[in-house]
Every structure is written in structure tokens, then in C-alpha cells.
DSSP file (Angstrom, degrees, kcal/mol; ACC not computed):
  #  RESIDUE AA STRUCTURE BP1 BP2  ACC     N-H-->O    O-->H-N    N-H-->O    O-->H-N    TCO  KAPPA ALPHA  PHI   PSI    X-CA   Y-CA   Z-CA
    1    1 A M     >        0   0    0      0, 0.0     4,-2.2     0, 0.0     5,-0.1   0.000 360.0 360.0 360.0 -25.9   30.1  -33.2   32.7
    2    2 A Q  H  >  +     0   0    0      2,-0.2     4,-1.8     1,-0.2    12,-0.2   0.880 360.0  51.7 -70.0 -38.8   33.2  -31.2   33.0
    3    3 A L  H  > S+     0   0    0      2,-0.2     4,-1.0     1,-0.2    -1,-0.2   0.826 110.7  47.8 -66.5 -32.4   33.9  -31.6   29.4
    4    4 A I  H >> S+     0   0    0      2,-0.2     4,-1.6     1,-0.2     3,-0.7   0.926 109.5  54.1 -72.0 -42.7   30.4  -30.4   28.4
    5    5 A A  H 3< S+     0   0    0     -4,-2.2     6,-0.2     1,-0.3    -2,-0.2   0.853 108.6  50.3 -49.8 -41.8   30.7  -27.4   30.8
    6    6 A Q  H 3< S+     0   0    0     -4,-1.8    -1,-0.3     1,-0.2    -2,-0.2   0.797 109.8  48.9 -67.1 -33.4   33.9  -26.5   29.1
    7    7 A L  H << S+     0   0    0     -4,-1.0    -2,-0.2    -3,-0.7    -1,-0.2   0.686  95.9  83.5 -90.9 -18.1   32.4  -26.8   25.6
    8    8 A Q  S >< S-     0   0    0     -4,-1.6     3,-1.2     3,-0.1    32,-0.0  -0.754  81.8-125.6 -85.7 127.8   29.3  -24.7   26.4
    9    9 A P  T 3  S+     0   0    0      0, 0.0    -2,-0.1     0, 0.0    -1,-0.0  -0.327  91.8  26.9 -69.7 147.9   29.8  -20.9   26.3
   10   10 A G  T 3  S+     0   0    0      1,-0.2    30,-0.1    30,-0.0    -5,-0.0   0.285  97.7 103.3  89.5 -15.8   29.0  -18.8   29.2
   11   11 A I    <   -     0   0    0     -3,-1.2    -1,-0.2    -6,-0.2    -3,-0.1  -0.910  64.0-142.1-103.9 117.0   29.6  -21.8   31.7
   12   12 A P        -     0   0    0      0, 0.0    -4,-0.1     0, 0.0     2,-0.1  -0.228  37.1 -85.6 -63.1 158.4   32.9  -21.7   33.6
   13   13 A A        -     0   0    0      1,-0.1   -11,-0.1    -7,-0.1   -10,-0.1  -0.407  53.0 -94.3 -67.5 149.9   34.7  -25.1   34.2
   14   14 A K        -     0   0    0    -12,-0.2     2,-0.3     1,-0.1    -1,-0.1  -0.462  42.8-117.9 -67.3 130.7   33.6  -27.0   37.2
   15   15 A P        -     0   0    0      0, 0.0    -1,-0.1     0, 0.0    11,-0.0  -0.512  22.4-165.4 -64.1 130.6   35.7  -26.3   40.1
   16   16 A D        +     0   0    0     -2,-0.3     2,-0.2     2,-0.1    -2,-0.0  -0.231  49.0 115.7-108.8  42.2   37.7  -29.3   41.5
   17   17 A C        -     0   0    0      9,-0.1     2,-0.4     1,-0.0     0, 0.0  -0.534  68.0-108.1-109.1 169.7   38.7  -27.8   44.7
   18   18 A L        -     0   0    0     -2,-0.2     2,-0.5     2,-0.0     8,-0.2  -0.876  25.3-132.0-107.2 132.1   37.6  -29.0   48.3
   19   19 A V        +     0   0    0     -2,-0.4     3,-0.1     1,-0.2     0, 0.0  -0.743  25.0 177.1 -86.8 122.8   35.2  -26.8   50.3
   20   20 A W        -     0   0    0     -2,-0.5     2,-0.3     1,-0.4    -1,-0.2   0.809  65.8  -6.7 -91.0 -34.5   36.4  -26.3   53.8
   21   21 A Y  S >  S-     0   0    0      0, 0.0     3,-1.7     0, 0.0    -1,-0.4  -0.965  87.7 -78.7-154.5 163.7   33.7  -24.1   55.2
   22   22 A V  T 3  S+     0   0    0     -2,-0.3     4,-0.0     1,-0.3     6,-0.0  -0.526 114.6  21.4 -68.4 127.0   30.7  -22.2   53.9
   23   23 A G  T 3  S+     0   0    0     -2,-0.3    -1,-0.3     1,-0.3     5,-0.0   0.360  87.1 135.9  95.7  -2.8   31.6  -19.1   52.0
   24   24 A D  S <> S-     0   0    0     -3,-1.7     4,-2.1     1,-0.1    -1,-0.3  -0.212  72.5 -97.3 -68.4 171.9   35.2  -20.0   51.3
   25   25 A P  H  > S+     0   0    0      0, 0.0     4,-2.0     0, 0.0     5,-0.2   0.849 124.1  51.1 -57.8 -36.5   36.6  -19.3   47.8
   26   26 A C  H  > S+     0   0    0      1,-0.2     4,-3.0     2,-0.2     5,-0.2   0.913 109.6  50.5 -67.9 -39.9   36.0  -22.7   46.6
   27   27 A D  H  > S+     0   0    0     -6,-0.3     4,-2.5     1,-0.2    -1,-0.2   0.865 108.8  50.7 -60.8 -40.5   32.4  -22.7   47.8
   28   28 A E  H  X S+     0   0    0     -4,-2.1     4,-2.1     2,-0.2    -1,-0.2   0.880 110.9  48.9 -71.9 -35.3   31.8  -19.5   46.1
   29   29 A R  H  X S+     0   0    0     -4,-2.0     4,-3.1    -5,-0.2    -2,-0.2   0.962 113.0  48.3 -64.4 -48.4   33.3  -20.9   42.7
   30   30 A I  H  X S+     0   0    0     -4,-3.0     4,-2.8     1,-0.2    -2,-0.2   0.926 111.4  49.4 -61.7 -40.4   31.1  -24.0   43.1
   31   31 A Q  H  X S+     0   0    0     -4,-2.5     4,-1.8     2,-0.2    -1,-0.2   0.873 113.4  47.2 -60.5 -39.6   28.0  -21.8   43.8
   32   32 A A  H  X S+     0   0    0     -4,-2.1     4,-2.5     2,-0.2    -2,-0.2   0.849 110.6  52.5 -63.6 -41.5   28.8  -19.6   40.7
   33   33 A Y  H  X S+     0   0    0     -4,-3.1     4,-2.7     2,-0.2     5,-0.2   0.986 111.8  44.6 -63.0 -57.6   29.3  -22.7   38.6
   34   34 A R  H  X S+     0   0    0     -4,-2.8     4,-2.3     1,-0.2    -2,-0.2   0.849 112.9  52.5 -52.1 -40.0   25.9  -24.2   39.7
   35   35 A Q  H  X S+     0   0    0     -4,-1.8     4,-3.3     2,-0.2    -1,-0.2   0.911 109.6  48.3 -59.6 -48.0   24.3  -20.8   39.1
   36   36 A A  H  X S+     0   0    0     -4,-2.5     4,-3.0    -3,-0.2    -2,-0.2   0.934 112.9  46.9 -62.5 -46.2   25.8  -20.7   35.6
   37   37 A V  H  X S+     0   0    0     -4,-2.7     4,-2.2     2,-0.2    -1,-0.2   0.861 113.0  49.2 -63.2 -34.9   24.6  -24.1   34.7
   38   38 A E  H  X S+     0   0    0     -4,-2.3     4,-2.3    -5,-0.2    -2,-0.2   0.925 110.6  51.1 -68.7 -43.2   21.1  -23.4   36.1
   39   39 A Q  H  X S+     0   0    0     -4,-3.3     4,-2.7     2,-0.2    -2,-0.2   0.918 110.1  49.5 -60.7 -44.2   21.0  -20.2   34.1
   40   40 A R  H  X S+     0   0    0     -4,-3.0     4,-2.4     2,-0.2    -1,-0.2   0.886 109.6  51.3 -62.9 -38.7   22.0  -22.1   30.9
   41   41 A R  H  X S+     0   0    0     -4,-2.2     4,-2.4     2,-0.2    -2,-0.2   0.888 110.3  49.0 -60.6 -37.7   19.4  -24.7   31.5
   42   42 A Q  H  X S+     0   0    0     -4,-2.3     4,-2.9     2,-0.2    -2,-0.2   0.926 113.2  45.8 -71.4 -42.2   16.8  -22.0   32.0
   43   43 A Q  H  X S+     0   0    0     -4,-2.7     4,-3.2     1,-0.2    -2,-0.2   0.950 114.4  49.7 -65.9 -39.1   18.0  -20.2   28.6
   44   44 A D  H  X S+     0   0    0     -4,-2.4     4,-2.0     2,-0.2    -2,-0.2   0.927 115.4  43.1 -70.4 -39.4   18.0  -23.6   26.8
   45   45 A W  H  X S+     0   0    0     -4,-2.4     4,-2.1     2,-0.2     5,-0.3   0.979 114.3  50.8 -61.6 -53.8   14.3  -24.4   28.2
   46   46 A Q  H  X S+     0   0    0     -4,-2.9     4,-3.1     1,-0.2     5,-0.3   0.902 112.6  46.7 -48.9 -52.9   13.3  -20.9   27.4
   47   47 A A  H  X S+     0   0    0     -4,-3.2     4,-1.7     1,-0.2    -1,-0.2   0.843 110.9  51.0 -59.2 -34.2   14.7  -21.2   23.8
   48   48 A S  H  < S+     0   0    0     -4,-2.0    -2,-0.2    -3,-0.3    -1,-0.2   0.793 115.9  42.1 -78.5 -24.1   13.1  -24.5   23.3
   49   49 A V  H  X S+     0   0    0     -4,-2.1     4,-0.7    -3,-0.2    -2,-0.2   0.876 124.2  34.1 -78.9 -48.9    9.7  -23.2   24.4
   50   50 A T  H  X S+     0   0    0     -4,-3.1     4,-3.0    -5,-0.3     5,-0.2   0.649 100.8  76.9 -90.8 -13.0    9.8  -19.9   22.6
   51   51 A G  H  X S+     0   0    0     -4,-1.7     4,-1.8    -5,-0.3     5,-0.2   0.953  99.4  43.3 -60.4 -51.5   11.7  -20.9   19.5
   52   52 A P  H  > S+     0   0    0      0, 0.0     4,-2.3     0, 0.0    -1,-0.2   0.890 115.6  50.7 -62.1 -40.3    8.6  -22.7   17.9
   53   53 A L  H  X S+     0   0    0     -4,-0.7     4,-2.7     2,-0.2     5,-0.2   0.940 110.2  47.9 -64.9 -47.0    6.4  -19.6   18.9
   54   54 A Q  H  X S+     0   0    0     -4,-3.0     4,-1.9     1,-0.2    -1,-0.2   0.831 111.9  51.7 -70.6 -24.1    8.9  -17.1   17.4
   55   55 A K  H  X S+     0   0    0     -4,-1.8     4,-2.5    -5,-0.2    -1,-0.2   0.904 110.8  47.4 -66.2 -44.5    8.9  -19.2   14.2
   56   56 A Q  H  X S+     0   0    0     -4,-2.3     4,-1.7     1,-0.2    -2,-0.2   0.865 112.2  47.5 -74.6 -32.6    5.3  -19.2   14.1
   57   57 A I  H  X S+     0   0    0     -4,-2.7     4,-2.5     2,-0.2    -1,-0.2   0.897 110.2  55.1 -66.4 -43.6    5.0  -15.4   14.7
   58   58 A A  H  X S+     0   0    0     -4,-1.9     4,-2.5    -5,-0.2    -2,-0.2   0.911 110.2  45.5 -54.6 -51.6    7.7  -14.9   12.0
   59   59 A D  H  X S+     0   0    0     -4,-2.5     4,-2.1     2,-0.2    -1,-0.2   0.851 112.7  50.3 -64.5 -36.1    5.4  -17.0    9.5
   60   60 A Q  H  X S+     0   0    0     -4,-1.7     4,-2.8     2,-0.2    -2,-0.2   0.916 109.6  49.1 -74.5 -41.3    2.4  -15.1   10.4
   61   61 A Q  H  X S+     0   0    0     -4,-2.5     4,-2.6     2,-0.2    -2,-0.2   0.921 111.8  50.6 -62.1 -44.9    4.1  -11.8   10.0
   62   62 A K  H  X S+     0   0    0     -4,-2.5     4,-2.5     2,-0.2    -2,-0.2   0.950 110.6  48.9 -46.0 -58.5    5.3  -13.0    6.6
   63   63 A Q  H  X S+     0   0    0     -4,-2.1     4,-1.8     1,-0.2    -2,-0.2   0.888 110.5  51.5 -57.4 -46.2    1.7  -14.1    5.7
   64   64 A I  H >X S+     0   0    0     -4,-2.8     4,-3.2     2,-0.2     3,-0.7   0.965 109.6  49.0 -59.5 -50.5    0.4  -10.7    6.8
   65   65 A T  H 3X S+     0   0    0     -4,-2.6     4,-2.3     1,-0.3    -2,-0.2   0.909 111.3  49.4 -58.6 -41.0    2.9   -8.8    4.6
   66   66 A E  H 3X S+     0   0    0     -4,-2.5     4,-1.6     2,-0.2    -1,-0.3   0.817 111.7  49.4 -64.3 -28.8    2.1  -11.0    1.7
   67   67 A Q  H <X S+     0   0    0     -4,-1.8     4,-3.0    -3,-0.7     5,-0.2   0.902 108.6  52.9 -82.4 -42.2   -1.7  -10.3    2.2
   68   68 A Q  H  X S+     0   0    0     -4,-3.2     4,-2.6     1,-0.2    -2,-0.2   0.910 107.8  51.0 -53.5 -40.6   -1.1   -6.6    2.5
   69   69 A N  H  X S+     0   0    0     -4,-2.3     4,-2.2    -5,-0.2    -1,-0.2   0.881 109.4  50.3 -69.9 -34.9    0.7   -6.6   -0.8
   70   70 A Q  H  X S+     0   0    0     -4,-1.6     4,-2.5     2,-0.2    -2,-0.2   0.926 110.3  49.9 -54.9 -47.8   -2.2   -8.5   -2.3
   71   71 A I  H  X S+     0   0    0     -4,-3.0     4,-3.0     1,-0.2    -2,-0.2   0.917 108.9  51.9 -61.4 -42.9   -4.6   -5.9   -0.9
   72   72 A R  H  X S+     0   0    0     -4,-2.6     4,-2.9    -5,-0.2     5,-0.2   0.962 113.3  46.3 -59.7 -46.8   -2.4   -3.0   -2.4
   73   73 A V  H  X S+     0   0    0     -4,-2.2     4,-2.4     1,-0.2    -2,-0.2   0.907 111.7  48.9 -63.8 -44.8   -2.5   -4.8   -5.8
   74   74 A L  H  X S+     0   0    0     -4,-2.5     4,-2.6     2,-0.2    -1,-0.2   0.887 112.6  49.5 -60.0 -44.3   -6.3   -5.4   -5.7
   75   75 A Q  H  X S+     0   0    0     -4,-3.0     4,-2.9    -5,-0.2    -2,-0.2   0.982 111.7  47.6 -60.5 -52.2   -6.8   -1.7   -4.7
   76   76 A L  H  X S+     0   0    0     -4,-2.9     4,-2.1     1,-0.2    -2,-0.2   0.886 113.4  50.2 -55.7 -40.0   -4.6   -0.4   -7.6
   77   77 A K  H  X S+     0   0    0     -4,-2.4     4,-2.0    -5,-0.2    -1,-0.2   0.899 110.7  48.0 -65.0 -40.3   -6.5   -2.8   -9.9
   78   78 A M  H  X S+     0   0    0     -4,-2.6     4,-2.7     2,-0.2    -2,-0.2   0.922 110.4  51.5 -62.2 -46.6   -9.9   -1.5   -8.7
   79   79 A E  H  X S+     0   0    0     -4,-2.9     4,-2.0     1,-0.2    -2,-0.2   0.850 111.0  47.7 -61.2 -36.6   -8.9    2.1   -9.1
   80   80 A S  H  X S+     0   0    0     -4,-2.1     4,-2.5    -5,-0.2    -1,-0.2   0.864 113.5  47.5 -75.4 -32.2   -7.7    1.5  -12.7
   81   81 A Q  H  X S+     0   0    0     -4,-2.0     4,-2.6    -5,-0.2    -2,-0.2   0.891 111.5  51.9 -69.8 -34.9  -10.9   -0.4  -13.5
   82   82 A S  H  X S+     0   0    0     -4,-2.7     4,-2.0     2,-0.2    -2,-0.2   0.916 112.4  45.0 -63.4 -46.8  -12.8    2.5  -11.8
   83   83 A V  H  X S+     0   0    0     -4,-2.0     4,-2.3     2,-0.2     5,-0.3   0.923 112.3  52.1 -60.2 -48.8  -11.0    5.0  -14.0
   84   84 A E  H  X S+     0   0    0     -4,-2.5     4,-2.2     1,-0.2    -2,-0.2   0.913 109.7  49.2 -56.8 -45.8  -11.5    2.9  -17.0
   85   85 A A  H  X S+     0   0    0     -4,-2.6     4,-2.1     1,-0.2    -1,-0.2   0.848 110.0  50.9 -60.2 -40.2  -15.2    2.7  -16.4
   86   86 A S  H  X S+     0   0    0     -4,-2.0     4,-1.5     2,-0.2    -1,-0.2   0.795 110.7  47.1 -72.6 -26.1  -15.5    6.3  -15.9
   87   87 A Q  H  X S+     0   0    0     -4,-2.3     4,-2.6     2,-0.2    -2,-0.2   0.836 111.3  52.7 -75.6 -33.7  -13.7    7.1  -19.2
   88   88 A N  H  X S+     0   0    0     -4,-2.2     4,-2.2    -5,-0.3    -2,-0.2   0.901 110.9  46.7 -64.4 -39.6  -15.9    4.5  -20.9
   89   89 A E  H  X S+     0   0    0     -4,-2.1     4,-2.4     2,-0.2    -1,-0.2   0.870 110.8  52.2 -65.3 -38.5  -19.1    6.3  -19.6
   90   90 A A  H  X S+     0   0    0     -4,-1.5     4,-3.6     2,-0.2     5,-0.2   0.975 111.3  48.3 -55.1 -55.6  -17.7    9.7  -20.6
   91   91 A R  H  X S+     0   0    0     -4,-2.6     4,-2.5     1,-0.2    -2,-0.2   0.903 112.6  47.6 -53.1 -47.7  -17.1    8.2  -24.2
   92   92 A N  H  X S+     0   0    0     -4,-2.2     4,-2.1     1,-0.2    -1,-0.2   0.884 113.0  47.6 -68.0 -39.6  -20.6    6.8  -24.4
   93   93 A E  H  X S+     0   0    0     -4,-2.4     4,-2.7     2,-0.2    -2,-0.2   0.935 113.1  49.1 -68.1 -41.8  -22.2   10.0  -23.2
   94   94 A A  H  X S+     0   0    0     -4,-3.6     4,-3.0     1,-0.2    -2,-0.2   0.918 112.4  49.1 -56.5 -41.8  -20.1   12.0  -25.7
   95   95 A L  H  X S+     0   0    0     -4,-2.5     4,-2.5    -5,-0.2    -1,-0.2   0.889 111.6  46.6 -65.7 -40.2  -21.2    9.7  -28.4
   96   96 A L  H  X S+     0   0    0     -4,-2.1     4,-2.9     2,-0.2    -1,-0.2   0.903 112.8  51.3 -73.2 -39.0  -24.8    9.8  -27.5
   97   97 A N  H  X S+     0   0    0     -4,-2.7     4,-1.8     2,-0.2    -2,-0.2   0.919 110.5  50.5 -57.7 -44.6  -24.5   13.8  -27.3
   98   98 A G  H  X S+     0   0    0     -4,-3.0     4,-2.3    -5,-0.2    -2,-0.2   0.883 110.4  47.5 -59.2 -41.0  -23.0   13.7  -30.6
   99   99 A I  H  X S+     0   0    0     -4,-2.5     4,-3.2     2,-0.2     5,-0.2   0.919 112.0  50.1 -59.9 -48.0  -25.7   11.5  -32.1
  100  100 A G  H  X S+     0   0    0     -4,-2.9     4,-1.5     2,-0.2    -2,-0.2   0.779 110.2  49.7 -64.9 -26.2  -28.3   13.7  -30.6
  101  101 A A  H  X S+     0   0    0     -4,-1.8     4,-2.4    -5,-0.2    -1,-0.2   0.921 112.5  49.0 -77.7 -44.3  -26.7   16.8  -32.0
  102  102 A G  H  X S+     0   0    0     -4,-2.3     4,-2.8     2,-0.2    -2,-0.2   0.933 112.8  45.5 -53.3 -51.6  -26.5   15.2  -35.5
  103  103 A V  H  X S+     0   0    0     -4,-3.2     4,-2.4     1,-0.2    -1,-0.2   0.902 114.0  49.6 -67.8 -35.8  -30.1   14.1  -35.4
  104  104 A G  H  X S+     0   0    0     -4,-1.5     4,-2.1    -5,-0.2    -1,-0.2   0.872 111.0  49.7 -63.9 -39.4  -31.2   17.6  -34.2
  105  105 A A  H  X S+     0   0    0     -4,-2.4     4,-2.6     2,-0.2     5,-0.3   0.931 112.9  48.0 -66.1 -45.9  -29.1   19.3  -37.0
  106  106 A A  H  X S+     0   0    0     -4,-2.8     4,-2.3     1,-0.2    -2,-0.2   0.891 111.5  48.5 -73.6 -31.2  -30.7   17.0  -39.6
  107  107 A L  H  X S+     0   0    0     -4,-2.4     4,-3.0    -5,-0.2     5,-0.3   0.976 113.2  48.0 -64.7 -47.9  -34.2   17.6  -38.3
  108  108 A A  H  X S+     0   0    0     -4,-2.1     4,-2.0     1,-0.2    -2,-0.2   0.866 112.6  48.8 -63.2 -37.1  -33.5   21.3  -38.3
  109  109 A L  H  X S+     0   0    0     -4,-2.6     4,-2.9     2,-0.2    -1,-0.2   0.864 112.6  48.6 -63.7 -40.3  -32.1   21.1  -41.9
  110  110 A L  H  X S+     0   0    0     -4,-2.3     4,-2.8    -5,-0.3    -2,-0.2   0.911 111.5  48.3 -66.1 -38.7  -35.2   19.0  -43.0
  111  111 A V  H  X S+     0   0    0     -4,-3.0     4,-2.6     2,-0.2    -2,-0.2   0.859 112.5  49.4 -74.7 -33.4  -37.6   21.5  -41.5
  112  112 A A  H  X S+     0   0    0     -4,-2.0     4,-2.4    -5,-0.3     5,-0.2   0.943 112.6  48.0 -61.5 -46.9  -35.6   24.4  -43.2
  113  113 A V  H  X S+     0   0    0     -4,-2.9     4,-2.2     2,-0.2    -2,-0.2   0.941 111.9  49.8 -58.4 -48.7  -35.7   22.6  -46.5
  114  114 A A  H  X S+     0   0    0     -4,-2.8     4,-2.4     1,-0.2    -2,-0.2   0.924 113.2  47.3 -51.8 -52.2  -39.5   21.9  -46.0
  115  115 A G  H  X S+     0   0    0     -4,-2.6     4,-2.2     1,-0.2    -1,-0.2   0.848 110.4  47.8 -65.5 -34.3  -40.1   25.5  -45.3
  116  116 A F  H  X S+     0   0    0     -4,-2.4     4,-3.1     2,-0.2    -1,-0.2   0.870 112.8  51.6 -73.9 -34.9  -38.2   27.0  -48.1
  117  117 A R  H  X S+     0   0    0     -4,-2.2     4,-2.6    -5,-0.2    -2,-0.2   0.930 111.4  48.3 -67.9 -38.3  -40.0   24.5  -50.6
  118  118 A R  H  X S+     0   0    0     -4,-2.4     4,-3.0     2,-0.2    -2,-0.2   0.933 112.7  46.4 -63.7 -43.2  -43.3   25.6  -49.2
  119  119 A L  H  X S+     0   0    0     -4,-2.2     4,-1.8     1,-0.2    -2,-0.2   0.904 112.3  52.0 -65.6 -39.2  -42.4   29.2  -49.5
  120  120 A A  H  X S+     0   0    0     -4,-3.1     4,-1.5     2,-0.2    -1,-0.2   0.913 111.7  45.7 -61.7 -42.1  -41.1   28.5  -53.0
  121  121 A R  H  X S+     0   0    0     -4,-2.6     4,-2.4     1,-0.2    -2,-0.2   0.913 110.5  54.4 -67.1 -42.4  -44.4   26.8  -53.9
  122  122 A G  H  X S+     0   0    0     -4,-3.0     4,-2.2     1,-0.2    -1,-0.2   0.864 108.4  49.2 -62.1 -34.3  -46.4   29.6  -52.4
  123  123 A S  H  X S+     0   0    0     -4,-1.8     4,-1.8     2,-0.2    -1,-0.2   0.791 108.2  51.3 -74.1 -29.5  -44.7   32.1  -54.4
  124  124 A K  H  X S+     0   0    0     -4,-1.5     4,-2.3     2,-0.2    -2,-0.2   0.872 110.1  51.6 -73.7 -35.6  -45.2   30.3  -57.7
  125  125 A V  H  X S+     0   0    0     -4,-2.4     4,-2.0     2,-0.2    -2,-0.2   0.942 111.0  46.9 -61.5 -50.9  -48.9   30.0  -57.0
  126  126 A A  H  X S+     0   0    0     -4,-2.2     4,-1.9     2,-0.2    -2,-0.2   0.856 111.6  51.7 -59.7 -35.5  -49.1   33.7  -56.3
  127  127 A A  H  X S+     0   0    0     -4,-1.8     4,-2.5     2,-0.2    -2,-0.2   0.930 111.6  46.5 -68.1 -49.0  -47.1   34.5  -59.5
  128  128 A T  H  X S+     0   0    0     -4,-2.3     4,-1.7     1,-0.2    -2,-0.2   0.828 112.4  49.1 -63.7 -34.0  -49.4   32.3  -61.5
  129  129 A E  H  X S+     0   0    0     -4,-2.0     4,-2.4     2,-0.2    -1,-0.2   0.885 111.8  49.0 -68.8 -38.8  -52.5   33.9  -60.0
  130  130 A Q  H  X S+     0   0    0     -4,-1.9     4,-2.5     1,-0.2    -2,-0.2   0.919 111.8  52.6 -65.5 -43.4  -51.1   37.4  -60.6
  131  131 A G  H  X S+     0   0    0     -4,-2.5     4,-1.2     1,-0.2    -1,-0.2   0.870 111.3  43.1 -62.2 -37.2  -50.5   36.2  -64.1
  132  132 A R  H  X S+     0   0    0     -4,-1.7     4,-1.3     2,-0.2    -1,-0.2   0.852 113.2  53.0 -76.6 -39.8  -53.9   35.0  -64.6
  133  133 A A  H  < S+     0   0    0     -4,-2.4    -2,-0.2     1,-0.2    -1,-0.2   0.876 108.0  51.3 -61.3 -41.5  -55.5   38.1  -63.0
  134  134 A A  H  < S+     0   0    0     -4,-2.5    -1,-0.2     1,-0.2    -2,-0.2   0.824 109.5  48.9 -72.2 -34.7  -53.5   40.3  -65.3
  135  135 A S  H  <        0   0    0     -4,-1.2    -1,-0.2     1,-0.2    -2,-0.2   0.695 360.0 360.0 -81.6 -20.6  -54.6   38.5  -68.5
  136  136 A A     <        0   0    0     -4,-1.3    -1,-0.2    -3,-0.1    -2,-0.2   0.549 360.0 360.0 -86.1 360.0  -58.1   38.6  -67.6
């Protein structure tokens, strides 16, 4: 036991003196030795009990950190997909507006051409009627 006590840090060597009365220096050294041994046992017990729990806590904290990183990655992915969807929607809307403007311009041109043709026919008919009236 003395060899073990000498090898363990924080525990003084076991006193090998003789106690003559309570409270003499040898008695105090023995009490200090017993207190150091008891304190060391308590620390060892506490370490054996809390060690696995501390490992479990560390593992859970690591897992939480990993999950937080995954959440950040997913949030960034969602944001980029949202931006991409908005851009696609804007492109589609612009395309539809362009098609609508093109169809409207084509219809306006068609109406204008039809109107000019009608006017042109109307003036030819009036000119031929005037020519007939003048010859009669």
C-alpha cells in the first residue's frame, strides 16, 4: 500500500511513526494521509461516474454541431432554390409579356393593313364612279 501511495500523485507517503497520544505530530500526519487517500478515492469514484457522462455529453454536443451545420447547408440550399425559382418566374413572365406584345403588335399591323386596303378599295370605287359619271 505504501508503494501504491507513493506512486499516486497527491497522496503523501504513509507515515511509519508511532502515535503516543491523540493530536501528536505523528497522529496528524496519519490523519492527513488518511484524508488524502479518502480524497483520492472520492476523486477516482467521481471520475469513474462522471467520465462516461462527460463523454456522452461531448458526443451529443458534437452531434448537435453537425446537425446545426446540416441545417445551415439546407437553409442556404433553400435560399438558392427560392432565388432560382423567382428568377425563372420572372423570365417566364417576361416571355409571356413579350409574346403578348408581339401578338398585339401583329394584330395592330393586321388591322392597319386591312384598314388601308379598305380605304384603297373605297377610293378606287369612288374614282371609277366619278369616271362613269363624267362620261355620261
